[in-house]
N, C-alpha and C positions, 0 to 999 in steps of 0.2 A: 812156153812158160807161162804159167798162170799168174794173176796179179799177186796173190799171196806170196808166191816166191819172190816177187820183186820188193816186197815191203821190208822195211828194216824191223829189226827186233823191237825198237822203241815203239814204232807206230803199232804193231802187234800187240805189245803190252798195253798200250792205251785202249785198244779195242777189247782186249780181255778183261781189264778192270771195268770198262763201261758195262760189258756184258754181265759180269759178276754183280755189279750194282743193280742192275735191271733184275736179274734173278732174286737178289735179296729184298728188292722192293716188292716184287709179286708174292714172294712167299711171306711177306710181312714179318721178316726176321728181327730187325733191330729198332725201329722207331725212328723219329725224325732227326734228332741230333746225330746219331750215327749215320744216316743217310747223307746228311749235310756234310759232316766230316770226310766221308767216302768220296763225295763229290769234289772237295777241295783237294783231296789226295789225288783223284783222277786228273784235276787241273794240273797239279804240280807235275805230274808224270807227262802230261801233254806238253807243258811248257818245256820240259827237258827234251822232249822229241823235236819241238819247234825250233829250240835252239841248235840242236845237233843237225837236223835235217833241212831247215829251212833259213837259218840265219848264217851259221858258220860256213855253209857251203850253198852252192846254187842248187835249188831244189829241182828235183825230176819232176815229170807229169805225175808219177805215182805219188811222190811226197806231197805235191799240191792236192791231189785228190784225197789221200789220207788226212791231211791237215783240215781240208774243207769238211769232210765227212765227220771226224771227230770233234771238230769245233762246233758243228751243227747239233751233235748229240749232247755236248756240254751245255750248250745254250737252251735246248729244249729240257734238259734236266734242270737246269737252274731256273727257268721259268716255271716248272712244275712245282720245285720247292718254294719258290716265292708265292706261288698261288696257294699252296698248302698252309703256309705260314701265315699269309694274310687272311685266310678263310678262318682260321683258328684264332685270329686277332692277336697273337702273340708268339714270341719265341721264347720257351722258358730259359730261365738262367742255366747255364751249362759250364762245366769245366773248361771246355776250350774257348769260352769267351766270346763265342760267336753271336753277333746281333743280326737284326734285319737288315741294317745298312751295310753290314759286310757282304750279305747275298746280293743286295740291290747293286752295289759297287762292282761286284765280281761280274755279274751278268752283263752289267754295262761295258765292263772291260772286254768281255768276250765278243760283244757286238762290235766294239771298236776294232778288235783284232780281225774279226770277219771282214769289216770294211776295209781294213789295211791291205789284207792279203787278197780278198776275193770279190770286194765291191768297188764302188766308185767314191771312196773317200776324197773329200775335196783337200786339195794341196795344203790350205791354211790349217784345216782340221788335223791332218797328218803331222805337220810341223808342230803344231801345239801339243799333240799327244807325245811325240818324241822328247820335246822339251820338258813337258810334265813328268814323264816317266823316268827319263834318263838323263836329263840336262844334257842332251847329246845332240849330234847332228841327226838330219832326218833318216839317213840311212846308216846303218853299221857298216854295210859294204863300202859306202863312200868313205866314211872315216878310216876303215882299214886301208883302203886304197890310198888315202891321203898319208896316213902314217908310213906305209911302206915306201911311198915316194920320197919321204923326208929322211929315211934312214940311209 
């Protein structure tokens, strides 16, 4: 069985969207704002796959590999977009209301996600991130286990 056969449709969808975004960029199809919007949409799809495959269940080795691969691609694309926006010295007003600070915060969040799942995030930083993002315990699995014990 090849790796593609083991992947979930969610991970495959993330890869397809990232591939399409790269083709659109190379072809110069849409411009900066649509590229940024497409990147945010890819992140939304990635987060759905992450929830389904990494948080709500124990991730398989293939899930971990897909998560790491697509996360790295999203970070790289975010850094490219940041570089492009900074080089032009501004981000034009847009109907989506996206600002440079939105890009910066999202790239930082992706780096935090990488450290959380695949790096050496220090325990105090990990706890702070969970408190900040979710006002929840450090691990959703721990909280779920605690809740199931109390039922």
